[in-house]
VMD Tcl script that builds the backbone (N, CA, C; Angstrom):
set m [mol new atoms 282]
animate dup $m
set s [atomselect $m all]
$s set {name element resname resid chain x y z} {
  {N N UNK 1 A 0.807 -0.950 0.129}
  {CA C UNK 1 A -0.020 0.003 -0.205}
  {C C UNK 1 A 1.027 1.188 -0.106}
  {N N UNK 2 A 2.032 0.846 -0.046}
  {CA C UNK 2 A 2.748 2.282 -0.105}
  {C C UNK 2 A 2.913 2.839 -1.489}
  {N N UNK 3 A 2.719 4.230 -1.495}
  {CA C UNK 3 A 2.544 4.761 -2.883}
  {C C UNK 3 A 3.845 5.634 -3.146}
  {N N UNK 4 A 4.039 6.238 -4.184}
  {CA C UNK 4 A 5.175 6.994 -4.550}
  {C C UNK 4 A 5.268 8.185 -3.675}
  {N N UNK 5 A 4.543 8.941 -3.561}
  {CA C UNK 5 A 4.367 10.116 -2.614}
  {C C UNK 5 A 4.882 9.834 -1.298}
  {N N UNK 6 A 4.374 8.868 -0.729}
  {CA C UNK 6 A 4.819 8.674 0.767}
  {C C UNK 6 A 6.039 8.116 0.470}
  {N N UNK 7 A 6.639 7.459 -0.434}
  {CA C UNK 7 A 8.039 7.031 -0.219}
  {C C UNK 7 A 8.994 8.243 -0.482}
  {N N UNK 8 A 8.340 9.134 -1.643}
  {CA C UNK 8 A 9.290 10.427 -1.932}
  {C C UNK 8 A 9.390 11.299 -0.507}
  {N N UNK 9 A 8.244 11.349 0.293}
  {CA C UNK 9 A 8.218 12.258 1.219}
  {C C UNK 9 A 9.189 11.578 2.422}
  {N N UNK 10 A 9.125 10.178 2.519}
  {CA C UNK 10 A 10.049 9.583 3.510}
  {C C UNK 10 A 11.348 9.988 3.295}
  {N N UNK 11 A 11.681 9.778 1.922}
  {CA C UNK 11 A 13.147 10.150 1.240}
  {C C UNK 11 A 13.729 11.573 1.731}
  {N N UNK 12 A 12.760 12.157 1.630}
  {CA C UNK 12 A 13.110 13.957 2.089}
  {C C UNK 12 A 13.088 14.033 3.309}
  {N N UNK 13 A 12.302 13.457 4.102}
  {CA C UNK 13 A 12.559 13.306 5.679}
  {C C UNK 13 A 13.840 13.008 6.107}
  {N N UNK 14 A 14.202 11.784 5.644}
  {CA C UNK 14 A 15.293 11.091 5.968}
  {C C UNK 14 A 16.584 11.942 5.491}
  {N N UNK 15 A 16.742 12.300 4.190}
  {CA C UNK 15 A 17.625 13.466 3.699}
  {C C UNK 15 A 17.792 14.749 4.631}
  {N N UNK 16 A 16.749 15.309 4.992}
  {CA C UNK 16 A 16.606 16.558 5.687}
  {C C UNK 16 A 17.239 16.293 7.351}
  {N N UNK 17 A 16.671 14.956 7.798}
  {CA C UNK 17 A 17.349 14.594 8.933}
  {C C UNK 17 A 18.999 14.299 9.059}
  {N N UNK 18 A 19.475 13.768 7.956}
  {CA C UNK 18 A 20.786 13.630 7.716}
  {C C UNK 18 A 21.690 14.716 7.511}
  {N N UNK 19 A 21.204 15.867 6.718}
  {CA C UNK 19 A 21.644 17.083 6.636}
  {C C UNK 19 A 21.860 18.092 7.944}
  {N N UNK 20 A 20.778 17.962 8.547}
  {CA C UNK 20 A 20.693 18.625 9.992}
  {C C UNK 20 A 21.504 18.031 10.887}
  {N N UNK 21 A 21.586 16.801 10.862}
  {CA C UNK 21 A 22.576 15.877 11.651}
  {C C UNK 21 A 23.987 16.233 11.848}
  {N N UNK 22 A 24.476 16.613 10.304}
  {CA C UNK 22 A 25.771 16.861 10.021}
  {C C UNK 22 A 26.065 18.401 10.611}
  {N N UNK 23 A 25.188 19.152 10.238}
  {CA C UNK 23 A 25.316 20.623 10.750}
  {C C UNK 23 A 25.035 20.773 12.123}
  {N N UNK 24 A 23.761 20.540 12.727}
  {CA C UNK 24 A 23.754 20.798 13.922}
  {C C UNK 24 A 23.247 19.299 14.715}
  {N N UNK 25 A 24.409 18.677 15.238}
  {CA C UNK 25 A 24.171 17.315 15.861}
  {C C UNK 25 A 22.942 17.276 16.827}
  {N N UNK 26 A 23.012 18.455 17.629}
  {CA C UNK 26 A 21.805 18.593 18.763}
  {C C UNK 26 A 20.501 18.382 18.037}
  {N N UNK 27 A 20.304 18.687 17.023}
  {CA C UNK 27 A 18.967 18.714 16.159}
  {C C UNK 27 A 18.195 17.462 15.665}
  {N N UNK 28 A 19.318 16.482 16.019}
  {CA C UNK 28 A 18.924 15.143 15.551}
  {C C UNK 28 A 18.180 14.283 16.712}
  {N N UNK 29 A 18.385 15.100 18.095}
  {CA C UNK 29 A 17.462 14.576 19.124}
  {C C UNK 29 A 16.067 15.105 18.812}
  {N N UNK 30 A 15.809 16.133 18.125}
  {CA C UNK 30 A 14.575 16.681 18.051}
  {C C UNK 30 A 14.000 16.024 16.582}
  {N N UNK 31 A 14.517 15.766 15.570}
  {CA C UNK 31 A 14.077 15.460 14.363}
  {C C UNK 31 A 14.166 13.614 14.229}
  {N N UNK 32 A 15.072 13.128 15.097}
  {CA C UNK 32 A 15.417 11.535 15.058}
  {C C UNK 32 A 14.041 10.796 15.458}
  {N N UNK 33 A 13.053 11.248 16.400}
  {CA C UNK 33 A 12.029 10.776 17.014}
  {C C UNK 33 A 10.900 10.721 15.788}
  {N N UNK 34 A 10.611 11.959 15.248}
  {CA C UNK 34 A 9.916 12.397 14.053}
  {C C UNK 34 A 10.027 11.104 13.010}
  {N N UNK 35 A 11.633 10.908 12.698}
  {CA C UNK 35 A 11.875 10.154 11.673}
  {C C UNK 35 A 11.668 8.757 11.759}
  {N N UNK 36 A 11.572 8.490 13.049}
  {CA C UNK 36 A 11.557 7.025 13.562}
  {C C UNK 36 A 10.138 6.616 13.668}
  {N N UNK 37 A 9.058 7.591 13.752}
  {CA C UNK 37 A 7.747 7.468 13.731}
  {C C UNK 37 A 7.316 7.132 12.362}
  {N N UNK 38 A 7.960 7.969 11.399}
  {CA C UNK 38 A 7.415 7.832 9.912}
  {C C UNK 38 A 8.133 6.449 9.540}
  {N N UNK 39 A 9.310 6.159 10.023}
  {CA C UNK 39 A 9.932 4.661 9.316}
  {C C UNK 39 A 8.999 3.454 9.758}
  {N N UNK 40 A 8.799 3.807 11.132}
  {CA C UNK 40 A 8.036 2.802 11.754}
  {C C UNK 40 A 6.659 2.551 11.071}
  {N N UNK 41 A 5.879 3.622 10.913}
  {CA C UNK 41 A 4.580 3.704 10.129}
  {C C UNK 41 A 4.737 2.845 8.800}
  {N N UNK 42 A 6.089 3.363 8.230}
  {CA C UNK 42 A 6.251 2.591 6.631}
  {C C UNK 42 A 6.427 1.042 6.919}
  {N N UNK 43 A 7.133 0.891 7.866}
  {CA C UNK 43 A 7.153 -0.837 8.265}
  {C C UNK 43 A 5.866 -1.518 8.200}
  {N N UNK 44 A 5.199 -0.776 8.923}
  {CA C UNK 44 A 3.818 -1.151 9.390}
  {C C UNK 44 A 2.837 -1.388 8.091}
  {N N UNK 45 A 2.928 -0.197 7.315}
  {CA C UNK 45 A 2.396 -0.226 6.158}
  {C C UNK 45 A 2.845 -1.513 4.989}
  {N N UNK 46 A 4.168 -1.762 5.205}
  {CA C UNK 46 A 4.753 -2.819 4.051}
  {C C UNK 46 A 4.302 -4.360 4.932}
  {N N UNK 47 A 3.995 -4.185 6.419}
  {CA C UNK 47 A 3.575 -5.439 6.750}
  {C C UNK 47 A 2.025 -5.761 6.618}
  {N N UNK 48 A 1.344 -4.815 5.950}
  {CA C UNK 48 A 0.061 -4.783 5.839}
  {C C UNK 48 A -0.872 -4.092 6.676}
  {N N UNK 49 A -0.375 -3.411 7.882}
  {CA C UNK 49 A -1.330 -2.866 9.051}
  {C C UNK 49 A -1.619 -1.265 8.257}
  {N N UNK 50 A -2.122 -1.181 7.502}
  {CA C UNK 50 A -2.249 0.062 6.511}
  {C C UNK 50 A -2.782 1.194 7.238}
  {N N UNK 51 A -3.820 0.926 8.165}
  {CA C UNK 51 A -4.386 2.227 8.779}
  {C C UNK 51 A -3.474 2.816 9.728}
  {N N UNK 52 A -2.932 1.871 10.739}
  {CA C UNK 52 A -1.889 2.223 11.772}
  {C C UNK 52 A -0.800 2.871 11.434}
  {N N UNK 53 A -0.376 2.334 10.022}
  {CA C UNK 53 A 0.979 2.794 9.260}
  {C C UNK 53 A 1.193 4.078 9.016}
  {N N UNK 54 A -0.216 4.088 8.191}
  {CA C UNK 54 A -0.417 5.375 7.950}
  {C C UNK 54 A -0.630 6.738 8.564}
  {N N UNK 55 A -1.301 6.185 9.707}
  {CA C UNK 55 A -1.335 7.422 10.696}
  {C C UNK 55 A -0.265 7.763 11.748}
  {N N UNK 56 A 0.636 6.753 11.414}
  {CA C UNK 56 A 2.193 6.977 12.008}
  {C C UNK 56 A 3.170 7.867 11.067}
  {N N UNK 57 A 2.690 7.482 9.900}
  {CA C UNK 57 A 3.641 8.329 8.974}
  {C C UNK 57 A 3.181 9.918 9.144}
  {N N UNK 58 A 1.734 9.993 9.094}
  {CA C UNK 58 A 1.358 11.241 9.370}
  {C C UNK 58 A 1.939 11.903 10.570}
  {N N UNK 59 A 1.917 11.339 11.692}
  {CA C UNK 59 A 2.268 11.574 12.926}
  {C C UNK 59 A 3.596 12.049 12.620}
  {N N UNK 60 A 4.690 11.342 12.134}
  {CA C UNK 60 A 6.116 11.312 12.061}
  {C C UNK 60 A 6.310 12.908 11.166}
  {N N UNK 61 A 5.720 12.931 10.188}
  {CA C UNK 61 A 5.837 13.844 9.226}
  {C C UNK 61 A 5.526 15.101 9.566}
  {N N UNK 62 A 4.863 15.500 10.561}
  {CA C UNK 62 A 4.212 16.675 11.255}
  {C C UNK 62 A 5.894 17.405 11.416}
  {N N UNK 63 A 6.634 16.671 12.280}
  {CA C UNK 63 A 7.963 17.361 12.723}
  {C C UNK 63 A 8.795 18.110 11.166}
  {N N UNK 64 A 8.301 17.823 10.108}
  {CA C UNK 64 A 9.223 18.175 9.250}
  {C C UNK 64 A 8.530 18.980 8.145}
  {N N UNK 65 A 7.282 19.614 8.346}
  {CA C UNK 65 A 6.614 20.599 8.021}
  {C C UNK 65 A 7.621 21.764 7.433}
  {N N UNK 66 A 7.522 22.021 6.015}
  {CA C UNK 66 A 6.755 22.316 5.126}
  {C C UNK 66 A 6.920 20.767 3.965}
  {N N UNK 67 A 8.392 20.333 4.235}
  {CA C UNK 67 A 8.610 19.281 3.501}
  {C C UNK 67 A 8.071 17.876 3.520}
  {N N UNK 68 A 7.607 17.611 4.866}
  {CA C UNK 68 A 6.996 16.680 5.352}
  {C C UNK 68 A 5.443 16.511 4.888}
  {N N UNK 69 A 5.080 17.510 4.242}
  {CA C UNK 69 A 3.324 17.324 3.680}
  {C C UNK 69 A 3.519 16.324 2.656}
  {N N UNK 70 A 4.569 16.121 1.893}
  {CA C UNK 70 A 4.586 15.265 0.742}
  {C C UNK 70 A 4.199 13.927 1.397}
  {N N UNK 71 A 4.800 13.290 2.341}
  {CA C UNK 71 A 4.458 12.198 3.125}
  {C C UNK 71 A 3.100 12.075 3.705}
  {N N UNK 72 A 2.475 13.473 4.046}
  {CA C UNK 72 A 1.613 13.296 4.556}
  {C C UNK 72 A 0.307 13.050 3.696}
  {N N UNK 73 A 0.373 13.520 2.458}
  {CA C UNK 73 A -0.663 13.513 1.303}
  {C C UNK 73 A -0.500 11.699 0.634}
  {N N UNK 74 A 0.692 11.324 0.737}
  {CA C UNK 74 A 1.022 9.995 0.470}
  {C C UNK 74 A -0.003 9.133 1.314}
  {N N UNK 75 A 0.355 9.379 2.679}
  {CA C UNK 75 A -0.284 8.582 3.632}
  {C C UNK 75 A -1.608 8.934 3.796}
  {N N UNK 76 A -2.181 9.716 3.381}
  {CA C UNK 76 A -3.588 10.431 3.263}
  {C C UNK 76 A -4.407 9.640 1.937}
  {N N UNK 77 A -3.592 9.445 1.037}
  {CA C UNK 77 A -4.003 8.568 -0.355}
  {C C UNK 77 A -4.411 7.301 0.267}
  {N N UNK 78 A -3.347 6.636 0.909}
  {CA C UNK 78 A -3.625 5.448 1.600}
  {C C UNK 78 A -4.680 5.132 2.238}
  {N N UNK 79 A -5.041 6.213 3.309}
  {CA C UNK 79 A -6.211 6.109 4.085}
  {C C UNK 79 A -7.477 6.270 3.094}
  {N N UNK 80 A -7.450 7.023 2.512}
  {CA C UNK 80 A -8.455 7.521 1.274}
  {C C UNK 80 A -9.025 6.182 0.596}
  {N N UNK 81 A -7.582 5.298 0.112}
  {CA C UNK 81 A -8.262 3.974 -0.899}
  {C C UNK 81 A -8.763 2.894 0.338}
  {N N UNK 82 A -8.379 2.666 1.575}
  {CA C UNK 82 A -8.725 1.959 2.493}
  {C C UNK 82 A -10.393 2.363 2.750}
  {N N UNK 83 A -10.432 3.739 2.988}
  {CA C UNK 83 A -12.075 4.071 3.323}
  {C C UNK 83 A -12.793 3.560 1.780}
  {N N UNK 84 A -12.116 3.627 0.752}
  {CA C UNK 84 A -13.125 3.540 -0.714}
  {C C UNK 84 A -13.322 2.132 -0.423}
  {N N UNK 85 A -12.311 1.106 -0.109}
  {CA C UNK 85 A -12.255 -0.337 -0.105}
  {C C UNK 85 A -13.391 -0.721 0.840}
  {N N UNK 86 A -13.374 -0.220 2.035}
  {CA C UNK 86 A -14.415 -0.511 3.153}
  {C C UNK 86 A -15.693 -0.145 2.603}
  {N N UNK 87 A -15.954 0.956 1.953}
  {CA C UNK 87 A -17.313 1.411 1.477}
  {C C UNK 87 A -17.774 0.479 0.378}
  {N N UNK 88 A -16.819 -0.121 -0.357}
  {CA C UNK 88 A -17.168 -0.907 -1.341}
  {C C UNK 88 A -17.669 -2.329 -0.868}
  {N N UNK 89 A -17.067 -2.726 0.135}
  {CA C UNK 89 A -17.202 -4.074 0.911}
  {C C UNK 89 A -18.550 -3.890 1.616}
  {N N UNK 90 A -18.979 -2.739 2.054}
  {CA C UNK 90 A -20.494 -2.374 2.927}
  {C C UNK 90 A -21.400 -2.613 1.780}
  {N N UNK 91 A -21.084 -1.985 0.552}
  {CA C UNK 91 A -22.147 -1.947 -0.535}
  {C C UNK 91 A -22.567 -3.288 -1.097}
  {N N UNK 92 A -21.256 -4.161 -1.092}
  {CA C UNK 92 A -21.824 -5.499 -1.429}
  {C C UNK 92 A -22.216 -6.142 -0.401}
  {N N UNK 93 A -22.155 -5.902 0.868}
  {CA C UNK 93 A -23.147 -6.751 1.645}
  {C C UNK 93 A -24.284 -6.366 1.820}
  {N N UNK 94 A -24.839 -5.211 1.533}
  {CA C UNK 94 A -26.183 -4.536 1.411}
  {C C UNK 94 A -27.047 -5.022 0.155}
}
mol reanalyze $m
mol bondsrecalc $m
mol representation Tube
mol addrep $m
């Protein structure tokens, strides 16, 4: 369920963390937990826990605003597709 926007956003978040850690290592303590949340969410997405994974990616990407919005939009697309699938399943049952 991982899409291109989400992967690109995580790549940007990781790159931002790496560059900031080189220049100001102290900021790694601020950005590191946000990156860890985002990467944990991506791992959950790849393991099939789409809803919880997308929520963690969104929570982790908040620390990278404005560049983190790319990952947020990708995670939002995942949540929207889940909602669409659930709606289709409910319609078929009715």
